[in-house]
C-alpha positions in Angstrom: 0.0 0.0 0.0 1.3 3.4 -0.9 1.9 5.4 2.2 0.0 8.7 2.3 0.8 11.4 4.8 -0.6 14.7 3.3 -4.1 14.4 4.9 -2.8 14.6 8.4 -1.0 17.8 7.7 -4.2 19.5 6.9 -5.7 18.6 10.3 -2.7 20.1 12.0 -2.8 23.4 10.1 -6.6 23.9 10.6 -6.4 23.0 14.3 -3.8 25.8 14.8 -6.1 28.5 13.4 -9.4 27.2 14.7 -9.6 29.0 18.1 -9.4 32.5 16.7 -12.9 32.3 15.3 -14.5 32.3 18.7 -11.9 33.7 21.1 -11.5 36.9 19.1 -15.0 37.2 17.8 -16.3 40.8 17.7 -19.8 39.5 17.3 -19.7 37.4 20.5 -22.9 37.9 22.6 -24.9 39.5 19.8 -28.1 37.9 18.5 -28.8 38.5 14.8 -32.1 38.5 12.9 -32.1 38.0 9.2 -33.4 35.9 6.4 -31.9 32.4 6.5 -32.1 32.4 2.7 -30.0 35.6 2.6 -27.4 33.9 4.8 -27.0 31.1 2.3 -27.1 33.2 -0.8 -25.0 36.1 0.4 -22.3 34.0 2.0 -22.0 32.0 -1.2 -21.5 35.2 -3.2 -18.8 36.3 -0.8 -17.2 32.9 -0.9 -16.9 33.0 -4.6 -15.1 36.4 -4.5 -12.7 35.3 -1.8 -11.9 31.7 -2.7 -12.8 30.9 -6.3 -10.6 32.2 -9.1 -12.2 33.5 -12.3 -11.2 30.3 -14.0 -13.1 28.1 -11.5 -10.2 27.1 -9.2 -11.0 27.0 -5.5 -8.0 28.2 -3.4 -7.1 27.2 0.1 -5.0 30.1 1.4 -4.2 28.3 4.7 -2.1 25.8 2.8 0.1 27.8 0.5 -2.8 28.5 -1.9 -3.2 24.9 -3.0 -6.4 23.4 -4.5 -8.0 20.1 -3.4 -10.6 18.0 -5.1 -12.6 18.3 -1.9 -12.7 22.1 -2.3 -13.9 21.8 -5.9 -16.5 19.3 -4.9 -17.9 21.5 -2.1 -18.1 24.4 -4.5 -20.1 22.3 -7.0 -22.5 21.1 -4.4 -23.1 24.6 -3.1 -23.5 26.0 -6.6 -26.2 23.5 -7.6 -28.1 23.8 -4.3 -28.0 27.6 -4.6 -29.0 27.4 -8.3 -25.8 29.1 -9.6 -25.3 27.3 -12.9 -22.7 29.7 -14.2 -20.4 29.1 -11.2 -21.1 25.4 -11.3 -20.0 25.1 -14.9 -16.9 27.2 -14.3 -15.8 25.1 -11.3 -16.6 21.8 -13.1 -14.7 22.9 -16.2 -11.5 23.7 -14.2 -11.9 20.5 -12.2 -12.0 18.1 -15.1 -9.3 20.0 -17.1 -6.8 20.1 -14.2 -7.6 17.5 -11.6 -8.7 14.5 -13.7 -6.2 11.7 -13.3 -4.7 10.4 -16.6 -5.9 6.8 -16.5 -9.4 7.1 -15.0 -12.2 9.5 -14.4 -11.4 10.2 -10.8 -9.5 13.3 -9.5 -6.2 14.0 -8.0 -6.7 15.4 -4.5 -3.9 18.0 -4.1 -2.8 20.5 -6.8 -0.6 23.6 -6.7 2.6 25.3 -7.5 5.6 23.0 -7.9 9.3 23.7 -7.2 9.8 24.4 -10.9 7.1 27.2 -10.6 4.8 25.2 -12.8 1.4 23.9 -11.5 0.2 20.4 -11.2 -0.4 17.5 -8.8 1.8 18.1 -5.7 4.4 15.5 -4.6 3.7 12.8 -2.0 0.4 11.6 -3.3 -1.2 14.6 -4.8 -2.3 12.5 -7.8 -4.1 10.0 -5.6 -7.8 10.1 -5.4 -9.8 11.2 -2.4 -13.0 9.2 -2.4 -15.2 11.8 -0.6 -14.4 14.4 -3.3 -15.0 11.9 -6.2 -18.4 10.9 -4.9 -19.4 14.5 -4.0 -18.5 15.6 -7.5 -20.6 12.8 -9.0 -23.5 13.7 -6.7 -23.3 17.3 -7.7 -23.4 16.4 -11.4 -26.5 14.2 -10.9 -28.2 17.1 -9.1 -27.2 19.5 -11.9 -28.6 17.2 -14.5 -32.0 17.1 -12.7 -32.1 20.7 -11.7 -31.0 22.3 -15.0 -32.4 19.5 -17.3 -29.2 18.7 -19.0 -28.4 15.0 -19.3 -24.7 15.7 -20.2 -24.0 16.3 -16.5 -25.4 12.8 -15.6 -23.3 11.2 -18.4 -20.2 12.8 -16.8 -21.4 11.4 -13.4 -21.7 7.9 -14.8 -18.1 7.9 -16.0 -17.0 8.9 -12.5 -19.2 6.3 -10.8 -17.7 3.5 -13.0 -14.2 4.3 -11.9 -15.3 5.1 -8.3 -16.8 1.6 -8.1 -13.8 -0.2 -9.6 -11.0 1.8 -7.9 -12.4 3.2 -4.6 -14.6 0.3 -3.4 -13.3 -3.1 -2.3 -14.5 -6.5 -1.0 -13.7 -7.8 2.4 -15.3 -11.1 3.2 -18.6 -11.0 1.2 -19.2 -7.3 1.7 -18.2 -4.2 -0.3 -16.8 -1.1 1.3 -16.0 2.4 0.3 -12.3 2.8 0.8 -10.4 6.1 1.2 -8.8 6.2 -2.2 -7.0 4.3 -4.9 -4.1 3.9 -2.5 -6.2 2.5 0.4 -6.1 -1.3 0.0 -3.7 -4.2 -0.1 -4.1 -8.0 0.1 -4.8 -7.9 3.8 -6.3 -4.6 4.7 -8.6 -1.8 3.7 -8.1 1.8 4.9 -11.4 3.4 5.7 -12.4 7.0 6.5 -15.9 6.7 8.0 -16.6 10.3 7.3 -16.5 9.5 3.6 -19.5 7.2 4.0 -22.5 8.8 2.2 -25.4 6.3 2.1 -27.7 9.0 0.9 -25.5 9.5 -2.2 -25.2 5.7 -2.8 -29.0 5.3 -2.9 -29.0 8.0 -5.6 -26.1 6.5 -7.5 -27.9 3.2 -7.6 -30.7 4.8 -9.6 -28.3 6.3 -12.1 -25.7 3.5 -12.4 -27.6 0.3 -13.0 -24.4 -1.7 -13.5 -23.4 -1.7 -9.9 -25.2 -2.4 -6.6 -24.5 0.8 -4.7 -27.1 0.0 -2.2 -25.1 -3.1 -1.1 -22.6 -0.8 0.6 -25.2 0.8 2.9 -25.5 -1.9 5.5 -21.7 -2.6 5.7 -21.1 1.1 6.1 -23.4 1.4 9.1 -21.8 -1.7 10.6 -18.4 0.0 10.3 -19.7 3.2 11.8 -21.3 1.4 14.7 -18.3 -0.9 15.4 -15.7 1.8 14.9 -17.6 4.1 17.3 -18.1 1.5 20.1 -14.9 -0.7 19.8 -12.1 0.6 21.9 -9.5 0.4 19.0 -6.3 1.9 20.4 -7.8 3.2 23.7 -8.9 1.7 27.0 -12.5 2.4 26.1 -14.8 3.9 23.5 -17.5 6.5 24.1 -19.4 6.3 20.7 -17.4 8.8 18.7 -16.4 7.7 15.2 -12.7 7.8 14.4 -11.0 9.9 11.7 -9.5 6.7 10.3 -9.7 3.0 10.8 -8.3 -0.1 9.2 -10.4 -3.2 8.3 -8.9 -6.7 8.2 -10.1 -8.2 4.9 -10.1 -11.8 6.3 -11.5 -11.4 9.8 -13.5 -8.2 9.3 -11.9 -6.8 12.5 -11.3 -3.1 12.9 -8.1 -1.7 14.2 -6.4 1.7 14.6 -4.4 3.1 11.6 -0.8 2.5 12.8 2.0 3.0 10.3 -0.2 5.5 8.4 1.6 8.8 9.2 -0.6 11.3 11.0 -3.8 9.2 10.8 -5.5 8.8 14.2 -8.6 7.4 15.8 -9.5 10.9 17.1 -12.8 12.6 16.5 -11.5 15.7 14.7 -10.9 17.2 11.3 -12.2 14.2 9.3 -14.7 12.5 11.6 -16.6 15.7 12.3 -18.3 15.3 8.9 -19.9 12.0 9.9 -23.0 13.3 11.7 -23.9 15.7 8.9 -23.6 12.8 6.3 -25.7 10.4 8.4 -28.2 13.2 9.1 -28.8 13.6 5.3 -29.7 9.8 5.2 -32.2 10.5 7.9 -33.6 13.6 6.2 -33.9 12.1 2.7 -34.6 8.5 3.5 -35.8 8.3 7.1 -33.4 5.5 7.6 -33.9 3.8 11.0 -30.3 2.6 11.2 -29.0 6.1 10.7 -31.3 7.4 13.5 -30.1 4.8 15.9 -26.5 5.5 15.0 -26.9 9.2 15.7 -28.5 8.5 19.0 -25.3 6.6 20.0 -22.6 8.8 18.6 -24.2 12.1 19.7 -24.3 11.3 23.4 -20.7 12.3 24.2 -21.1 15.6 22.2 -24.4 16.3 24.0 -22.8 15.7 27.4 -19.8 17.9 26.5 -22.1 20.7 25.4 -24.3 20.5 28.4 -21.3 20.6 30.7 -19.1 23.2 29.1 -21.5 25.0 26.7 -19.0 24.1 23.9 -17.6 21.3 21.8 -13.8 21.4 21.2 -12.2 20.6 17.9 -10.5 17.3 18.9 -11.4 14.4 21.1 -9.5 11.2 21.5 -11.4 8.0 20.8 -12.1 7.6 24.6 -13.7 11.0 24.7 -10.9 13.0 26.3 -10.6 16.6 25.1 -7.3 17.2 23.4 -7.5 21.0 23.8 -10.0 23.7 24.6 -10.2 25.2 21.1 -13.5 25.5 19.3 -14.0 25.2 15.5 -16.8 26.4 13.2 -16.8 23.2 11.1 -17.1 21.0 14.2 -20.3 22.9 15.3 -21.8 23.1 11.8 -21.5 19.3 11.2 -22.6 18.5 14.7 -25.9 20.0 13.9 -26.6 16.7 12.1 -26.6 15.2 15.5 -28.7 17.6 17.4 -31.3 18.2 14.8 -32.2 14.6 15.3 -31.4 14.0 19.0 -31.8 17.3 20.8 -33.4 20.2 18.9 -32.9 22.6 21.8 -29.2 22.2 21.6 -29.3 22.4 17.8 -31.1 25.8 18.1 -28.6 27.0 20.6 -25.6 26.0 18.5 -27.1 27.5 15.4 -27.8 30.8 17.1 -24.7 31.1 19.2 -22.0 29.2 17.4 -22.9 29.7 13.7 -25.1 32.8 13.3 -22.8 34.9 15.4 -20.1 34.3 12.9 -22.2 36.0 10.2 -21.7 39.7 9.9 -24.8 41.7 8.9 -22.7 44.7 7.8 -21.0 42.6 5.1 -23.8 39.9 4.7 -21.4 37.0 5.0 -19.4 34.9 7.4 -16.3 36.6 8.8 -13.5 37.1 6.3 -10.9 35.5 8.6 -12.6 32.1 8.5 -10.9 29.6 6.3 -12.4 28.2 3.2 -13.0 24.8 4.8 -14.9 26.3 7.7 -16.8 28.6 5.4 -18.0 25.6 3.5 -19.1 23.8 6.6 -20.8 26.8 8.1 -22.9 26.9 4.9 -23.6 23.1 4.9 -24.6 23.2 8.5 -26.9 26.2 8.1 -28.4 24.7 4.9 -29.1 21.4 6.8 -30.6 23.2 9.8 -32.9 25.3 7.6 -34.0 22.3 5.5 -32.5 23.7 2.3 -30.7 20.6 1.1 -32.8 19.0 -1.6 -32.0 15.7 -3.4 -32.4 16.7 -7.0 -32.4 13.2 -8.4 
């Protein structure tokens, strides 16, 4: 298996800058009243000006102005949900012309300026695929086809789904799993990122791609989510939080911690925070009982933390121990997926006091010092909370 270290570096850089959003907020303590639709539309307009080049490239300024397939996928999803076809087409054009891998229809995950001053896939795995971005791009294209009545988008999505199935899913025992990328399997093990699991998307893929049984991955995904959240892995106990990363033994089906994988950990942090949002979409769109039960389990430690400290920090170890006291916008936004389903009172409190207060009425957008990643998740969280996310299939 090709070792892959770049993902962990992102988590470190974002953790360093996270606390400033709340500790230094000039809006702290102020309640705002405005149209929720305005929040979603105006923050998107500002995001485009700040983070998307005129050619459709999304830039992460916290990492030496690189571009990731994840960033492109988020822009495409937001554009189709906000009904901005011009921006969608621009971002999609740049993505397929610059990030498409040479031998398949998936996308290299990390792109930027090279030592020779040219631009391209960055060293140390930049040409590897990141499965979450590949599936989010495919989903955005399917939505675009339905919303704007153009079948060409769906045909592009089918090409991605073909290679996504072949390259980024794998069999262990008699079950198929979504793996983390083209690099994430060998004869004995599969590397999984549970926050990549998107059963709501697979149900839609199954309708579009009749060649492959996408629905067959739903039950194994929830099994992994439940086991990885309740098994102790590399700690003395587990409290119900899903890990950022986990490894699946192909023969026994056992889960273990991601040792020998660089900065990959079993923490609930930069990666795993997306899990409740993704599971909540399966509840909202499909009323899935397994998804509801899973959220009831995984949300308990977050609920206890918020009741005790009136905050959720940006990193917890697998046994539920806080790794710092820093708060993070993305953590709160994705956690809304928990509380919308398990504790609407906390959901409302988090939305008003941890998300809305980062929105500035004078500029009609989220604060300018918030990173592109957190800007996206503030939008996704607000859109989920306000029931704005529609499955255009």
